[in-house]
N, C-alpha and C positions, 0 to 999 in steps of 0.2 A: 784405337779407339769405338768398333761396332761391336768388340765383346765387352768393352766398359759400358756402352751403351746400352745393351743389353740388363747389364748387372745393374745400370741404375734405373731403369725400368722397372727389372723385376722388382725392387725394393722400394718401388714409391708405390707400384701397384697393393702391393701388400697394406697398403696405408688407403689404400680405395682412389688411387691418382694418377692420373692414366697420362703420362706425358709425351711431347707431341712434338717431334722433330722434323727439323727443315738442316740441310745440308750442304753447304756453301765451299767449294773446292779451291777456298784459295788454298794457294801454297805458293812454294821454288818451284814447281813444273808448271803451277799460272806466268810466272815471273819469265821463265824459260821461252813458253810462249807465245807469250802478247807482252811480254816489257814490263809487268806490272803484279806485284803480288797479288791485290783485287781488283775488284772497280770503283770506278770514281767514286758513285753512288752509295760503298759496303757500307758506311758509317751510318748513312742514312737510313740502307737497309735493317743494320743492327738495331738501333733506336726502337723496333716493336717486339722485340722478343725480352720475354723473363729474365734470362741469361744465354751465358755464353759456355759453350765446352768445346776448347781450343786442344787437337794434340800436336803432339812436337810438331817444332815447323824445322828444314834445314835442309839443304843438299850441298856435296859437297864444290861445283865447278857453281854456286850462288853463293859472294862473299856475306861473311854476318852478319854485316853495317845494313845489309839491303835488306836478308828479308826481312830484322829487326824494326827496323822504318820503318819496314815498308806496312808493315800488318800489325804487328804486336806494339808497340807504343803507338801508333797513333790510336788505334779502340784503347788505352789502357787513358790518354789524354783526352779523348772528345768526351769520355763516361767518366771521367774522375774517380779512375775508378786508383786513389790517392792512397788505400793501406794495401799493401801484399801480406797475407799470413801464408806463413810458410812452416806447417810442423812438423817437429819429428819426434819419435817417440824409438825404441829398444822395443823390438818383438822377442819373447821367446820364439827359438828355432832360427832366428838368424845368426850368426856369430860378427860380431863389431871385428875390427882390426885391434879394438882397445883389450887386454887382457880385464876378463872380467865384473874382476875386483878395481880396475882400474873406472869402466863404465859406467858401474851401480845402476842405477834406474834413472835414463836417460830418458827425461820429457821437456823439450824446449818449443819453443812457442816464436820464431822470427817473426818480428813484426816491422815490417822494411817500407822505408817513404819510396812510391811508385814514379812518381810524373815526374819529380823536379831535379834536384842535387847535382849528382856530379854526370848525369845519362841529358846533359842537355845538346840541344843545337847551337848555342852561342862559342860563335867559333870557326878555324878553318886554316885554310890553305895556304900556301904562296908563295912563288918560285918551285911549283913540281918539277924537280927532274935535276935540278942543279944541285949544286952543291949543297948553297946555304938553304937549301929547302925547309921551311918553317911551318909546323904545324901547333894551331893555340884551339883550343880544347879549355872552355870557361862552365865553371860549378854555379848552378843559381839554390839558392834557397833563401826561401823568403818565412816570415814570423808563420803567417796564415799555414802554408805548407806545411813548417815543423810541427811548429804547435800541434796539429791536430793528426800528425801522426805519433806523437809522443804521447798526445792522448789515449788512444788510443792503445798505446802500451800501456799505458799503467792502468789503463779498466779490462784489457786483460789478465793480468799479473794481477789484479784484486779478484778478480773471478780462477786463478789458480794458486799455486802457492807464495804468491804478494811475494814476489821477487822480480825487480827487474835490472837489467844493468843494461845501462845506453853504450854505444859504438861507437866512439871520438877519434882523434887525432890532431887535440888543438894546439899537439907540442909542437905539431910540421905544418898542417895547415890553421895559419893565426888566425885567418879571418873567419869563415865558414865555421870551422868547430867548435871554437868557445861562442861563437851567436848561438849552435846550439843548444852547448854544452848549459849556458844562460838559462832557455828555453825547457829546456830538461827540470833544472833547479825551480823556477818558478813554478810548472806544474806538479811538480813532487810536493810543492806546500798545500796541495788540494788534496793528497795521496797520502793522509800521515801513515794508513795500515798500510804500506804500501817502500817496503825497503828496497833502497836504490841507492846504485854503484856503475859511476864512469867507468867505462876501463878502455885503454888505446886498444885499437883495434888487432895490432901485433902483440900486445898480452890478451886478450882475449879468445885469439884466436889459442894462443898457449894454454890455456885457460879451460879450450874445447876438447883438447887431449890430455893434458896432464888433470884434470879435476871436473870432468863433463857433469855428474850430479850433484853440482853445485849451483847449476843453471836454467833456470825457468822459462822467462821473457827476455828475450834481447829486444831491442829496438833501437835501429840504425837506418842509415841514408839510404838511398839504392844503392851507390856499389857495397858501402859495409855490409846493410841486409842481405845483395846479392852473395857478397861472396863467404858469407855466415851460413848461411841456406844450405849450400852446398857442402861445407867442409861439416855441417853436422849428418847432413845426409851419410856421411860418407862415414862416419865416427859409428854411425846406426848399424851399419851395416853396408849400405846401395845409393845410391842416389836412385834406382832405380826404382824407389815404392817414395820416391817424397809427392805428395801431394802441393798444390797453392794455389788462393782463393784472392783472388784481384777484385777488390769491393770496392763498388762505388753507394759508399754509405752517404751521400747527398741527396740521393735520388734522382738522380744526373743521367740516368740510362742502367743497360744491363748492369750485373757483374759477369767477371769473366774467371771458368777454372782449368785450370791448366797442368801435368805434373811440372815439374821442376826439369828433371832430366831433357836434354835435349834431342837429336832425332834420330843417332847412331847409324847414321849413312851406312856403315862397315856391315852391319844388321838387317840394315830393311830390306820389308820382302819376305825375308826368309820366315816368316815365324814362330820367330826364337823373342821378341822382345820381352820385357818383364809388362804386365798390363797394371800393377797393381798402383804405379805413381795413379796412370788416369783413370783407375778407378776410386783409390783416394779420394783423387781433386774431385768426382763425381761424385762422392758424399758431403763432402762440403759444397756441394752445389744444393744439393737437396737439404742441406743444413738451412742454405742461406734462403731456399723458398719456405722455411717454416715445417721441411720434414723430417723434424729431430728423429725420431723413431726410427726412419729410410735413414739417415744416416748410421745412428748405432746399427743397422743389422746389416748395412756391409762394412763396416769399421769390425765388427767381432766375427764376418765369414774371415776378413782377413788374419784378425789374430788367428784361427782356429785349422786357417789355411796354414800358418807358418809353424802353427807350435802342436800341433796333432797329425800332420801329412808329410811326407816327404817329396812333394811336389812342388819342386822352385825349375826358374828356370839359371839360364846359365850364372849372370849376375851373385843368385845366390848360391851358385855352389851344384845345380841342379842341370838335367839336360831335358827339362820339358819343354813342351811349344807354347807359346802363349793360348793359346786352345783350350790347353792341356789343363793351364793354369785356370783359365776363364771357365773353363766346366767343370774344376772341382770348386769354385768358388758358387760358383751360382748350384750347386745340390748343396753347398753350405748356407744358403741364408734361410735367414728363418725369422720368424719376427724378432726384434728388440723384446730381449725378458723371458724369451721360453727357448730351452735348449732343444737340441735333434740327439737323438741316440743314434 
């Protein structure tokens, strides 16, 4: 987080903007010490900020549903961050697990519904600990929720290659997914310039591996979008470089920016984590704040690092530390539209 903040601030400073940071140590460590991921007034506290820059959260002795529902999901829902953008692309210098001729030019944007769908609190467990123990988890799909994220997907596709793939599973999920498909078809009529296809999530996952360069924008429900963003990042070469933006498009509060990867407790505190996912998330934050050139500057530095140096963390096959990668990125920072000799 600290190297990423330094780089994001440096890119903003090149555009004459000084970022002001305030740190909140809300985490699994806080949960272990105090019984809650964040204080009771945390969401009110966050309302005053222009953006939220979140680091990876997780700890082996804290169940994942505790850390997720104790901080991340309440923030997303309080500020109506209903669109989760997850860009993934191939970079020169990163080897994909796929053959180069299969990978092609891989540049995908996953547009994920972020506040409802399969990630709901509706349900429960009964008869705990007995042989007849029962767990029920309900999905929640509203017309407003589906329509707004599908529109965001079409808008994104219109600004890219004009190809949108909707992730569905209407042959098995007989209520939610036909409802999703119907809304996709309705919104598609308003975007005749966008080529649209609906694919069952299993077939889409296979296509991501067998013909990834055919994909452009993928729009999916909360669960399907989550799965596809991890798969696309792995196809591109590493989950360690993947960023995300939780966007509050309705003006209900700050948007939040975080890497897709988890906390990797096996390497926590060793100074060897890949900072690129956090840095790229910071670039997305700068763009959301209106600093497009600063975004381009950071992304260009990442491109140069991967294409023209051998500085790599272990997930990319190297042995560099987090700080070594960050300092190399800082040396490569140049205003967008310029080059560094």
